[in-house]
VMD Tcl script that draws the C-alpha trace (Angstrom):
set ca {
  {-60.74 28.36 -22.06}
  {-59.19 26.37 -19.29}
  {-60.19 26.98 -15.69}
  {-56.49 28.42 -15.04}
  {-56.93 30.95 -17.77}
  {-59.80 32.48 -15.70}
  {-57.65 32.81 -12.54}
  {-56.69 36.49 -13.10}
  {-60.42 37.30 -12.91}
  {-60.98 35.23 -9.99}
  {-58.06 36.92 -8.21}
  {-59.25 40.44 -9.15}
  {-62.71 39.71 -7.67}
  {-61.30 38.22 -4.52}
  {-59.05 41.11 -3.79}
  {-61.33 43.90 -4.65}
  {-64.56 44.55 -2.49}
  {-65.91 46.83 -5.07}
  {-65.94 44.17 -7.82}
  {-67.58 41.76 -5.31}
  {-70.33 44.17 -4.65}
  {-70.61 44.82 -8.36}
  {-71.02 41.09 -9.07}
  {-73.29 40.36 -5.85}
  {-75.81 42.94 -7.05}
  {-76.63 41.18 -10.32}
  {-80.29 40.26 -10.29}
  {-79.92 37.10 -12.03}
  {-77.57 34.73 -13.77}
  {-77.78 36.43 -17.15}
  {-76.80 39.85 -15.49}
  {-74.04 38.11 -13.60}
  {-72.65 36.57 -16.68}
  {-72.68 40.01 -18.54}
  {-70.94 41.62 -15.55}
  {-68.26 39.11 -15.59}
  {-67.76 39.16 -19.25}
  {-67.51 43.02 -19.03}
  {-64.98 42.70 -16.12}
  {-62.84 40.38 -18.35}
  {-63.01 42.84 -21.28}
  {-62.03 45.77 -19.10}
  {-58.92 43.82 -18.10}
  {-57.94 42.73 -21.64}
  {-59.26 39.18 -21.31}
  {-61.29 37.73 -24.17}
  {-63.59 34.94 -23.35}
  {-67.14 34.02 -24.42}
  {-70.31 33.21 -22.52}
  {-69.63 29.56 -23.52}
  {-66.23 29.78 -21.84}
  {-67.66 31.28 -18.74}
  {-70.45 28.63 -18.61}
  {-67.71 25.84 -18.89}
  {-65.73 27.26 -16.05}
  {-68.91 27.54 -13.92}
  {-69.86 23.95 -14.66}
  {-66.40 22.59 -14.05}
  {-66.24 24.45 -10.60}
  {-69.69 23.34 -9.78}
  {-68.72 19.65 -10.56}
  {-65.55 20.00 -8.55}
  {-67.44 21.26 -5.60}
  {-70.03 18.49 -5.74}
  {-67.28 15.80 -6.14}
  {-65.54 17.09 -3.10}
  {-68.60 16.47 -1.13}
  {-69.33 13.18 -2.70}
  {-66.11 11.54 -2.06}
  {-65.48 12.37 1.61}
}
mol new
graphics top color blue
foreach p $ca { graphics top sphere $p radius 0.5 }
foreach p [lrange $ca 0 end-1] q [lrange $ca 1 end] { graphics top cylinder $p $q radius 0.2 }
display resetview
């Protein structure tokens, strides 16, 4: 899964305070990932936990690189 394929989920969360709260209340990373996977299924997107982890790692890497190269 490319990061761009995850964009509809990101937009849905960024524009819906109820979804933000749903994810914010996850007690740990495993629960957060399960909530995101369920959110994707509810909206007709099929991605795996591996896909989600790849997106998280790519975003983390991009965030770190942004600060390293300033």
